[in-house]
N, C-alpha and C positions, 0 to 999 in steps of 0.2 A: 462576447464570444458567439460565435455561431460554428459548430461541427455538421455542417449539414451534411448527408451523403457520406459520412468519415465513418469506418467501423473501427471499434474502440472495444479493445480486449481488459475486461475488471476482473482481476482474482480477489475470491472473498466477497464475491457481489451480494451475496445472499442476505448478510446482517451490518452494522454498524457503517463506519467512514465507506466501508466498498458500495452497499448499498444504498446510500444516499449519494454519492459519484456517480452511479448507474443511472441515477433517477436523474441526478443535474444535466449529466452528458446525452443522455436521449431527449430531455426537454430541449436542449439546443439541437436537437437535430439528429445526433449520433445513432447507429444502429451498436447497440451495445450486444456483446458476444461475453457473456457472464459464465466463468467457473466459481463455483462453491461445492461444497460438500451436500447441503442440504437439498433434495430434491422437492419437498416442502417449499423451502425457501426461493427456489429457483421457479415451482408454478406459480408461486404469488408474483414473482418479477416480471414473469410473462406475462402474466395478467394486467399487469400496472402498465409496462413499457413496449412489450410486443419485442423482447431481447430473444437473442438466441442463447438457448440453455443448454450448460454441459455440466454434469455432477461430476465430479472428481475429490479423490482424496490427495491431496497436493503433498502430504506427507511419503507417501508412495513416489519413488522418481520415473517408474515404468508408466505410471499412470498417468502421471504429472507430465512426460515428454508426449503421451499419447494425446491427451487433451490440448496442450498447447498447438501439435501439430493438425489435429481436429479443428481448431480456431483460426487457424491461417485462411486467407490473408487477412490482415488488419492493418490499418492506419497507423494507430498508437497502441500501448500498453500500459495497464496500470495496474503495477504490481500491489495488491492491497489486503490481499489473504495473510491472516498473522493468529499467533497464540501464544498464550502463556501459563504460567503455572508459578505460584508463589510456594518458593521453597528457600530457604536460609542457604547460605553458600557452605554452610556442612553437612547438611541435607539432602541437596538437590542429587538427585540420580543421576547413572549415565546416559538410564536411559531417558528419563526425562529432558536432559541435554540434548540428547541426539533429536527426540521427535521436535523439539523447538526449533533447531537447527535448520532441520528437513523442512517443516514449514514456513518458515522466515526468513530463511537466506538461500538453501539448496533449490527451495521450488522458482523464489523468483530468477535465479540465473536460469534455471531449466527452460520457463517461460520466456524468458527474455533471448534467449539464446534461439529458438525457436522463431522468434518475431524478428531478430537479427537477420538470421538466415534468410527469412524471407523475404526481408525487405532488400537486401544485398542483393539475391538472385535477379531480382526485378529493377536492379537500378535505381533506387530511391529511399531518399531520407526517409525520417520519421521523429518519432519522440517516446521515450520509456518513461514514467515515472515510478518512480519506488516507494511506497509509504514506510519508511523509518518510524522513527520516535527522539523524543527529548532523551529517552533512556539510552540513547547510544552514547551519549556524553554524559551521563549524571549515573554514579553506581547506588542505585535506589535499591536498598535492601529487600530482602526476600524475591530479587530479580535475577539472579547472577544467570540463568542462561537467556532471558529475555533479552537485559542487558548487551550482552555477549553477542548475540543473535543479530541485533538491531547494531552494532557498533559493526559487525562483520558486514552487514548490508549496507552501509554509508561508505567503507571502504572499496565494496565492491563495484558500488556506482562511480567513484572516481574512476575506476581503471575501467569500467566501461565506457564511459564519457570519453575517456583517453583513446581508446582503441577502436570506437564506433562512432566517434566525431567526423575523420575522413570520409567517412561512407554517408556523410548527410544525415546520420541519427544521434540526437541528444538525448542526455539521459541524466535525470535529477531526483533529488528526493526531496520529501517533503517530513516534518521532524515534530509532528502535534506532541504538546503536553498532554495531560486528561482530557479526553474528547468525549462529551455526553450523551453516549449511545446509549439506547434504552439499558445495557449491559452496565455501563459506569453509572448511570445516573445512581442504579442499585449499590453497586459497590462502593461508591464516594458520597452517599446520603448521611454517613453520619462527620457529624463536625468535627469531632476530636480526629478522626481521621485525615479530612481533608483539611482540617484548620491550617496545621504546618507546611502544606502546599499551597495553600490559597492567600497565604502571607508573605510568600516569595512570588508573587504573580501582581505585579505593579498593576494591571488593568482589574486586579480583586477577582475574577474568574475563572472557570475552565473555559474550553471551546468546542463549539458545537461542529457537529458532521460537517452541515454545511459551509463553515467557515473554513474547513479544511478542502473540503470538495471547490471552493471557490479559486484558492492557490494551485490545486491541481490543475483545472480548468485553462488556468492562467499560463502554466508552463508546458502542457501540451499545445497553446494554442500558436499562431504566426508572431502574437506581440512579445512571446518569448524568446524569437530566433536566433538569438545571440548567446543566451543563457544554455550551460549546459556544464555540469559535474557540481552542482550545490546539493548544500543541504541546510533546507529552509528551514529554521524555527519558528514554530506556529504556538507559539507559547505565552502571549500577553505581555511579553519581555522577562518570563521567568529566567533565562539565561544569561540576564545582565546584572541578577543579584549572587 
């Protein structure tokens, strides 16, 4: 898959899956417009792949809108920015819930609106990829707000695919299980914590950021030109059990 000459917006590009996707897409010819909160992360990414860097706190609706407008025009969009907090259902606060929904669901909506309006105004199609999670369909304890935000993102993706399809804009989700970013490696290094999840994964392991990146690349590419409105599990078969 090649993206030579294409401009691709990636939110959450500074760390984890977003960073891996940015590096992968740049390696395939794309010019990445990287949106993330940390200027230090952006500076490192600029040095590595020569991307356009936009520092933004996507939990701020106004800032998210301004950054999205600044990032246009673009050929494709990857909404990868995300956050979480571990709180039991009885303990999660309204403030925490609102913050996670703002980053994980509202920000993808705002950035996608700017992208879609730009593409429609130019009379061209495109593709949006929302990075969701297997948590959108599994009620993991301690993840009330995160699961809710990803379930909402899946639902919004289906509406986006329905409404934007007539303009030639495809919209899809990928839904990974635990993805071994540097942060996740530390978080899931305890066998007592990881064991029960790994026991439900037929291939017997978690997934890598590059494996998620390959799926994203495919869904953005012309090879997936008839695919829209899906939520694709990248879970080693977890959802079959």
